[in-house]
C-alpha positions, -999 to +999 in steps of 0.1 A: +343-127+339+328-129+304+349-139+274+336-140+239+344-169+216+372-151+199+390-143+231+386-178+244+400-193+211+430-169+213+437-180+249+435-217+240+457-213+209+483-193+228+484-219+256+488-249+233+514-231+212+533-221+244+533-257+257+545-273+224+570-248+210+599-257+234+600-293+222+595-283+186+626-261+190+644-290+206+637-312+176+649-285+153+681-281+173+687-319+172+684-319+134+709-291+132+733-312+154+728-342+130+738-320+100+769-308+118+777-345+125+774-356+088+738-369+095+752-393+122+728-398+151+748-400+184+733-410+217+729-374+230+710-363+199+689-394+200+679-387+236+669-351+227+648-364+198+631-391+219+623-368+248+610-341+225+588-364+204+574-382+235+566-349+251+549-335+219+529-367+215+517-368+251+508-331+252+491-330+218+470-361+226+460-346+260+451-312+244+430-329+218+407-341+246+409-310+268+402-285+240+389-305+211+355-318+198+339-352+201+359-364+231+334-386+249+342-419+232+373-428+253+377-456+278+384-446+314+417-465+316+429-449+284+419-415+297+439-421+329+469-431+308+467-400+286+465-378+317+494-395+334+515-393+302+508-356+301+518-352+338+551-370+330+561-342+307+565-319+337+591-317+364+617-344+369+619-380+382+629-366+416+595-347+418+569-367+399+532-359+396+509-388+404+472-391+395+440-406+410+407-406+392+376-417+412+341-421+399+351-409+364+332-418+332+342-413+296+315-386+292+336-365+316+369-367+296+371-330+288+363-320+323+389-344+337+417-332+315+410-296+324+409-306+360+443-323+357+457-291+341+443-270+369+460-293+395+493-296+377+497-258+373+500-252+410+526-279+417+562-267+419+579-298+431+557-328+424+526-340+442+494-360+439+464-348+418+430-364+426+399-358+405+368-374+421+331-373+411+301-383+432+264-376+431+268-341+446+300-326+432+333-329+414+365-323+434+400-314+422+425-321+450+462-315+451+486-325+478+524-321+479+553-325+503+563-290+491+546-257+489+522-251+460+523-219+439+505-194+461+504-167+433+487-191+409+462-202+436+454-166+442+447-160+405+425-191+405+405-176+434+403-143+415+390-160+384+362-176+404+354-141+416+352-130+380+384-110+383+404-112+350+441-121+353+463-091+344+492-111+330+497-143+311+460-150+309+465-180+286+483-198+314+450-199+333+428-209+303+422-244+318+401-229+346+386-201+325+375-227+299+361-251+325+342-222+341+328-214+306+317-250+299+300-254+333+283-220+333+282-192+358+254-208+378+276-238+388+293-231+422+331-234+424+350-230+456+387-232+465+402-242+498+440-241+501+469-244+524+506-241+518+508-276+503+473-286+494+444-274+473+408-284+470+385-271+443+349-281+447+326-279+418+288-281+423 
């Protein structure tokens, strides 16, 4: 599946906008509530503002690494914290997403963030995402107590077979962009069960 630079830029822009707009709207609504309350900030409005700003900060910081330039000068522990903060913006406390990074270096920051996105997208009710690197390959692993999203995994498989998604293509830009960065010659293979996924790169 070949995408020109303009198409890829459009996908990335659409995805980032989609993932930020909800919390921008929440902030706007909170300001409207303050106006109606004579600019008094009650606890409920304060909670809305805190949640929205924390989510926006976590996602924007993460997207800056996943899709931005000059992202190699970051410490491994900081990278893990950024990824974990991003994952905390999904789901609920009852179904958290946890993260393991093994053999990761700062030079792989962009690839790690894209891998974390790939794993997070298939989790419906929490789970563990593990990104590991060794001399032979890079592996993205996902395990959950609940079923993963079979339709999304099927689209992932299609993308690796150069089959373009028919709907909501920007929701799969993390895998499309990773594929573009690595090049068509790098092998990528998916193994999946109802509640686990393994994507092997290399």
